[in-house]
DOLO-985537 format. One line per 5 residues: number of its first residue (from 0); for each residue x, y, z of N, C-alpha, C, CB. Coordinates in nm, 3 decimals. Glycine has a CB too. Example, Ala and Ser with C-alpha at 12.3 -4.5 7.8 and 13.67 -1.06 7.14 Angstrom:
% residues 2
0 = 1.319 -0.569 0.780 1.230 -0.450 0.780 1.320 -0.330 0.780 1.131 -0.447 0.905  1.285 -0.225 0.708 1.367 -0.106 0.714 1.290 0.003 0.787 1.408 -0.060 0.572
//
This chain:
% residues 84
0 = 10.372 -0.540 8.966 10.278 -0.629 8.899 10.338 -0.768 8.887 10.240 -0.573 8.759  10.255 -0.867 8.903 10.298 -1.006 8.898 10.332 -1.048 8.756 10.190 -1.096 8.955  10.422 -1.144 8.746 10.453 -1.200 8.615 10.364 -1.319 8.584 10.599 -1.240 8.608  10.283 -1.361 8.679 10.192 -1.474 8.662 10.066 -1.426 8.590 10.157 -1.539 8.799  10.035 -1.489 8.478 9.915 -1.455 8.402 9.822 -1.576 8.402 9.950 -1.412 8.256
5 = 9.694 -1.552 8.434 9.598 -1.660 8.449 9.471 -1.627 8.372 9.566 -1.686 8.597  9.424 -1.722 8.291 9.293 -1.710 8.227 9.194 -1.777 8.321 9.291 -1.776 8.082  9.098 -1.698 8.367 8.995 -1.753 8.456 8.879 -1.803 8.373 8.948 -1.647 8.559  8.850 -1.930 8.384 8.738 -1.989 8.312 8.612 -1.974 8.395 8.766 -2.138 8.280  8.500 -1.997 8.332 8.370 -1.980 8.397 8.356 -2.068 8.521 8.258 -2.011 8.299
10 = 8.416 -2.186 8.520 8.399 -2.278 8.632 8.457 -2.224 8.763 8.463 -2.411 8.600  8.557 -2.135 8.755 8.612 -2.078 8.878 8.546 -1.944 8.913 8.762 -2.059 8.863  8.472 -1.887 8.819 8.401 -1.761 8.846 8.256 -1.785 8.888 8.404 -1.672 8.723  8.210 -1.907 8.877 8.072 -1.939 8.913 8.050 -1.941 9.065 8.032 -2.072 8.854  8.132 -2.012 9.142 8.110 -2.013 9.288 8.147 -1.876 9.348 8.195 -2.126 9.356
15 = 8.056 -1.818 9.422 8.074 -1.681 9.473 8.200 -1.665 9.557 7.954 -1.641 9.556  8.227 -1.757 9.647 8.344 -1.740 9.735 8.475 -1.750 9.656 8.342 -1.847 9.846  8.482 -1.841 9.562 8.603 -1.853 9.479 8.617 -1.732 9.388 8.598 -1.984 9.396  8.507 -1.688 9.329 8.508 -1.569 9.243 8.558 -1.448 9.321 8.367 -1.540 9.185  8.507 -1.429 9.440 8.547 -1.316 9.524 8.696 -1.322 9.555 8.465 -1.314 9.655
20 = 8.744 -1.438 9.593 8.886 -1.454 9.625 8.974 -1.424 9.504 8.914 -1.597 9.676  8.938 -1.478 9.389 9.019 -1.459 9.269 9.016 -1.314 9.221 8.971 -1.551 9.158  8.901 -1.250 9.229 8.892 -1.110 9.186 8.968 -1.019 9.283 8.744 -1.065 9.177  8.961 -1.047 9.411 9.036 -0.967 9.509 9.187 -0.983 9.488 8.999 -1.008 9.653  9.231 -1.104 9.460 9.374 -1.128 9.436 9.420 -1.057 9.309 9.402 -1.279 9.425
25 = 9.338 -1.058 9.206 9.373 -0.986 9.082 9.374 -0.836 9.107 9.273 -1.021 8.969  9.285 -0.789 9.189 9.275 -0.647 9.218 9.401 -0.592 9.285 9.154 -0.620 9.305  9.468 -0.674 9.363 9.592 -0.630 9.431 9.715 -0.679 9.356 9.595 -0.682 9.575  9.697 -0.714 9.229 9.806 -0.754 9.139 9.882 -0.878 9.185 9.903 -0.640 9.124  9.812 -0.969 9.251 9.873 -1.097 9.286 9.904 -1.176 9.160 9.780 -1.179 9.380
30 = 9.822 -1.158 9.058 9.842 -1.219 8.927 9.772 -1.131 8.824 9.786 -1.365 8.923  9.805 -1.153 8.698 9.738 -1.083 8.588 9.624 -1.171 8.538 9.838 -1.048 8.472  9.505 -1.123 8.555 9.387 -1.197 8.515 9.357 -1.171 8.368 9.265 -1.160 8.602  9.315 -1.275 8.298 9.269 -1.263 8.161 9.132 -1.326 8.152 9.368 -1.329 8.062  9.044 -1.260 8.075 8.906 -1.303 8.056 8.866 -1.282 7.911 8.810 -1.226 8.151
35 = 8.754 -1.341 7.874 8.691 -1.311 7.746 8.544 -1.281 7.772 8.709 -1.430 7.643  8.482 -1.215 7.677 8.338 -1.191 7.688 8.262 -1.322 7.694 8.288 -1.106 7.570  8.309 -1.422 7.621 8.241 -1.552 7.621 8.245 -1.618 7.758 8.305 -1.646 7.518  8.356 -1.603 7.829 8.366 -1.660 7.964 8.263 -1.595 8.056 8.509 -1.642 8.021  8.254 -1.463 8.050 8.156 -1.395 8.138 8.013 -1.423 8.096 8.181 -1.244 8.137
40 = 7.988 -1.441 7.968 7.854 -1.479 7.923 7.815 -1.615 7.980 7.846 -1.481 7.768  7.910 -1.708 7.982 7.884 -1.840 8.040 7.858 -1.831 8.190 8.003 -1.934 8.013  7.935 -1.750 8.259 7.914 -1.729 8.402 7.772 -1.677 8.426 8.019 -1.631 8.461  7.735 -1.572 8.354 7.603 -1.511 8.370 7.493 -1.612 8.342 7.589 -1.390 8.278  7.505 -1.683 8.232 7.403 -1.781 8.193 7.385 -1.888 8.301 7.442 -1.849 8.059
45 = 7.495 -1.936 8.357 7.486 -2.040 8.459 7.435 -1.987 8.593 7.620 -2.105 8.478  7.473 -1.864 8.628 7.419 -1.805 8.750 7.268 -1.789 8.742 7.484 -1.669 8.778  7.219 -1.744 8.627 7.075 -1.728 8.606 7.007 -1.864 8.611 7.047 -1.658 8.470  7.068 -1.962 8.546 7.012 -2.098 8.545 6.999 -2.155 8.686 7.100 -2.190 8.459  7.093 -2.118 8.774 7.091 -2.167 8.913 7.009 -2.078 9.007 7.232 -2.177 8.965
50 = 6.941 -1.976 8.952 6.848 -1.900 9.035 6.881 -1.755 9.061 6.837 -1.966 9.160  6.996 -1.706 9.016 7.027 -1.565 9.036 6.939 -1.482 8.943 7.178 -1.537 9.011  6.877 -1.376 8.994 6.798 -1.289 8.906 6.884 -1.235 8.792 6.736 -1.172 8.987  6.827 -1.225 8.673 6.901 -1.184 8.555 6.966 -1.047 8.573 6.809 -1.181 8.435  6.894 -0.953 8.634 6.952 -0.820 8.651 7.074 -0.822 8.744 6.846 -0.723 8.706
55 = 7.073 -0.908 8.845 7.187 -0.919 8.935 7.307 -0.980 8.863 7.149 -1.004 9.059  7.283 -1.082 8.782 7.391 -1.144 8.705 7.451 -1.044 8.607 7.339 -1.269 8.629  7.366 -0.964 8.544 7.414 -0.863 8.450 7.495 -0.755 8.521 7.296 -0.799 8.375  7.454 -0.716 8.641 7.531 -0.617 8.719 7.668 -0.672 8.757 7.454 -0.577 8.845  7.672 -0.798 8.795 7.799 -0.862 8.830 7.894 -0.860 8.711 7.776 -1.006 8.878
60 = 7.846 -0.902 8.595 7.928 -0.904 8.474 7.973 -0.762 8.438 7.851 -0.968 8.356  7.883 -0.667 8.448 7.918 -0.528 8.417 8.025 -0.475 8.512 7.794 -0.439 8.424  8.016 -0.511 8.640 8.115 -0.468 8.738 8.252 -0.527 8.705 8.072 -0.508 8.880  8.255 -0.654 8.671 8.382 -0.719 8.637 8.441 -0.654 8.512 8.362 -0.872 8.614  8.357 -0.631 8.412 8.405 -0.568 8.288 8.459 -0.428 8.314 8.294 -0.562 8.184
65 = 8.392 -0.353 8.400 8.435 -0.217 8.429 8.565 -0.216 8.510 8.324 -0.143 8.505  8.569 -0.294 8.615 8.685 -0.293 8.706 8.809 -0.355 8.643 8.651 -0.367 8.833  8.789 -0.457 8.559 8.901 -0.530 8.501 8.903 -0.518 8.349 8.895 -0.676 8.543  8.876 -0.400 8.299 8.867 -0.381 8.153 8.997 -0.416 8.081 8.831 -0.237 8.123  9.108 -0.402 8.148 9.236 -0.434 8.085 9.265 -0.584 8.082 9.349 -0.362 8.157
70 = 9.180 -0.665 8.140 9.202 -0.810 8.147 9.146 -0.885 8.026 9.140 -0.865 8.273  9.073 -0.816 7.941 9.002 -0.886 7.834 9.091 -0.916 7.715 8.885 -0.805 7.789  9.083 -1.042 7.673 9.158 -1.092 7.558 9.064 -1.090 7.438 9.214 -1.236 7.584  9.117 -1.044 7.326 9.041 -1.047 7.201 9.123 -1.122 7.097 9.007 -0.902 7.152  9.064 -1.152 6.989 9.129 -1.224 6.878 9.191 -1.356 6.925 9.238 -1.135 6.815
75 = 9.116 -1.428 7.005 9.163 -1.553 7.062 9.102 -1.677 6.997 9.135 -1.555 7.208  9.003 -1.659 6.914 8.931 -1.774 6.857 9.022 -1.865 6.774 8.816 -1.726 6.771  9.117 -1.808 6.702 9.206 -1.892 6.621 9.293 -1.982 6.709 9.297 -1.803 6.532  9.327 -1.936 6.828 9.404 -2.019 6.920 9.319 -2.134 6.973 9.458 -1.936 7.036  9.192 -2.107 6.999 9.102 -2.214 7.048 9.088 -2.322 6.942 8.961 -2.156 7.085
80 = 9.070 -2.281 6.819 9.055 -2.377 6.710 9.180 -2.463 6.691 9.022 -2.305 6.580  9.295 -2.410 6.727 9.421 -2.482 6.709 9.452 -2.580 6.823 9.535 -2.383 6.695  9.375 -2.573 6.932 9.401 -2.662 7.046 9.352 -2.802 7.017 9.334 -2.609 7.173  9.434 -2.903 7.054 9.390 -3.042 7.032 9.280 -3.082 7.127 9.508 -3.138 7.047
//
């Protein structure tokens, strides 16, 4: 397993080709991916806004949550509030 840990923000998960590349790299342990439910909600919301059917966006988010369940960060809001 890689020692590199990366939080993927919605902006890198929105474009399909970049999302695919990053998820494939995480899948083979090139790096340790970290996500939050809020990040995936933003991805879904923006995909729908740009024309992806809602059910397809929900399936994508569900697949990411299922496959990468160990990547989710919780109790992070206090750190966000502390950032300048």
